[in-house]
C-alpha positions, 0 to 999 in steps of 0.5 A, a space after each residue: 248495164 247492171 252487173 253484180 260483179 261491179 260494186 262500190 268496193 271494186 277496185 281498178 288498176 290505173 296503171 300503164 295499160 297497152 292494148 294490141 289490136 289488129 290494127 296495131 299496139 296501142 298505150 292508153 294515157 291519162 290527161 296528166 300522163 301520171 298513174 294513180 295506183 289502185 282506185 275505186 270506182 268513185 276516185 276513178 270517175 271523180 278523177 277523170 282517169 282514162 285507163 280505168 275507164 278503158 278497162 271498165 269498157 273491156 270487160 263490160 264489153 264493147 257491144 253492150 256499151 255501144 247498145 246502152 249508149 244507143 239506147 240513151 241517145 248519146 249517139 246516133 251513128 249507124 257504125 258499129 261498135 268495132 269502128 269506135 273501139 276502146 277509145 268510145 270510153 275516153 271521148 272517141 264518139 262523135 257527139 254534141 252538147 245536146 247528147 251529153 246533157 240528154 244523157 247526164 239528165 237521165 243520171 240526174 233524173 234517178 235513171 229515167 229518160 230525160 229530153 230537152 225542151 227548146 223554147 224561145 221565150 221566157 216563161 217556159 220554164 215550168 214545162 212538166 216532163 211527165 212519166 218517162 221510161 226507166 233507163 237505168 236503175 235508180 240505185 245506180 244512177 244515184 250512186 254515180 251522182 254522188 260520186 261525181 258530188 264529192 269533192 274529196 273523191 277528185 283529189 289528187 287530180 282536182 284541188 279543193 275549193 276550185 270551179 268544181 265545188 260548190 256551196 251546195 250540192 252539185 255533181 260535175 263531169 268535164 271533158 277535154 279532147 285531144 289538142 284542146 279542141 273541145 271543153 265541155 262541162 255538165 253539172 246538175 243539182 236538185 234544181 237545175 242541169 247546166 251544160 257547156 261546150 267550149 271550142 271552134 266551130 272548125 274544130 281548130 285547137 284553142 290554147 289550153 281552154 279545156 273541161 275546167 274553163 267550161 266548168 268556170 262558166 257551168 259555175 257561174 250559171 248554176 250560182 245565178 240560177 239558185 236562190 242567194 241562200 243555197 249559194 251561201 251554203 243554207 237551205 241546201 238540198 242533198 243528193 239521196 242515196 239509194 233506197 234501201 242501201 247501207 252505208 260502209 266505211 271502207 279503204 279506197 285503196 283496197 275496197 275492203 272495210 276500213 280499219 284505224 290504219 287506213 289513210 283514205 277512207 269513204 262512206 260507200 252504200 251497198 246493197 245489203 249482201 254485196 258489201 265488203 265482208 273482210 277488213 283492210 289487210 293492204 295497210 298493216 302495222 309491224 313492230 320494228 326494232 329501231 335500232 336495227 331497222 328490222 322486225 322486232 324479235 322476242 329479244 327486242 327490248 320494249 323501250 326499242 320497239 316502234 310500230 309503223 304502218 306499211 302499205 302492202 299492194 298486190 304484185 302488179 303494183 310493185 313498180 308504181 308503189 316503189 316510184 311513189 315512196 311505198 316502202 316495204 316492211 322488213 323480211 321476217 327472218 324468223 320464218 322461212 316462207 314459201 318462195 317463188 318467182 314467176 315472169 309477169 312480162 314478157 308473155 311466153 310466145 310473144 313475137 316482136 318486130 323491130 321498127 327500122 325507123 327507130 334507132 336499135 338502142 331505144 328499142 327495149 323490152 321491160 322485163 317484170 317479175 312477181 316475187 315472194 317473199 321480197 328479197 332484195 335482188 333477183 337475177 335475170 338471165 337471157 339465153 341462159 347468161 347473166 343479163 342483170 341483177 335488179 332489185 325491188 321492184 325487180 324491173 329490167 329493160 333489154 335491148 331487143 335482138 333479131 332471133 329467138 330468146 329464153 328469158 329467166 329470172 331467179 334468186 341469187 342465193 337460193 334454188 328458186 327459179 321461173 319457168 323459161 319464157 320464150 320470145 321471137 325478135 324479127 326485124 
């Protein structure tokens, strides 16, 4: 499973995700139906985000991941990976609590094979495992443990001082199945691993009992098992970082070296030579003329200059950034940049089908553009006729109509336009 293309600095987009498959078109949602934008692996995992999980599975490959799940006994099905598809990243596999504890036990065991020992009577707690097979590299197992033991990494999805947080180091992962049919949680410390499943034997829905409910039970067990001084935060044993790795303060939004401007900083461990080499370019400070709100110039008096920090995200985050209060800096009127505009959605050559069961007025297509520089407005044209003028983030919705259509976007007051995108719509 090890892949040199992925490190603790890799950034994943928690954005709306639509998948086209031979069985139909699907949208992937998070449990809270919200999106958190750019995320490093630590935050995506600790926040239990579905969309980043599916994206990682897509990149790594269905067959490769499914073979690994078989290898760690997480699944013993005779079906192939295509039967489960991308859903196996977000609970699509049919497994038991025993499967889960065995798999997470491998992480707790520094990547070594972990097997459960069953006994009926007291006095069997000191069973020795002996030397076991190494399933996952130790450094990766330790990194994942550190991710899942970090209460700050769980923000904003999970608040502080709740059922996921302990007075001593504990890594924990929860899960809730569709319709609250299952709620599970697995947690481990340097001493114990505890797993709990809550659900109906006949797979009925529960009344909003999910992973958090299971985590509450796990916490009661874990606190009971540990000595009182550890439960009070004394003589705690921390999880060890990967051997030979170096610690780097990095921005958890850009995945680059943190600067004084970064607001969300985390300490990540890297194998020497894989750490970020550049400083964060997402958070930038601008000198603003407080009288005009524009960039300060050589004629702006010192007393009229104020410095503001802006978050400049890649274009694919523009719509998300606008909805979440990320304002863009004023345009630099002293410089004429290389201007361009192109259509991100729809894709050229797309063929769309109208749904006969949905009123036509509700069947629309999102038009999205990438624009540089960030001008106030762009003009959308459909079949050569002006359709709509939109401001940042330049998103419009066009009602679907049968036939062949040409879509283009351009600057309103300059000779800058995109290539024409052609789509077809059938009834």
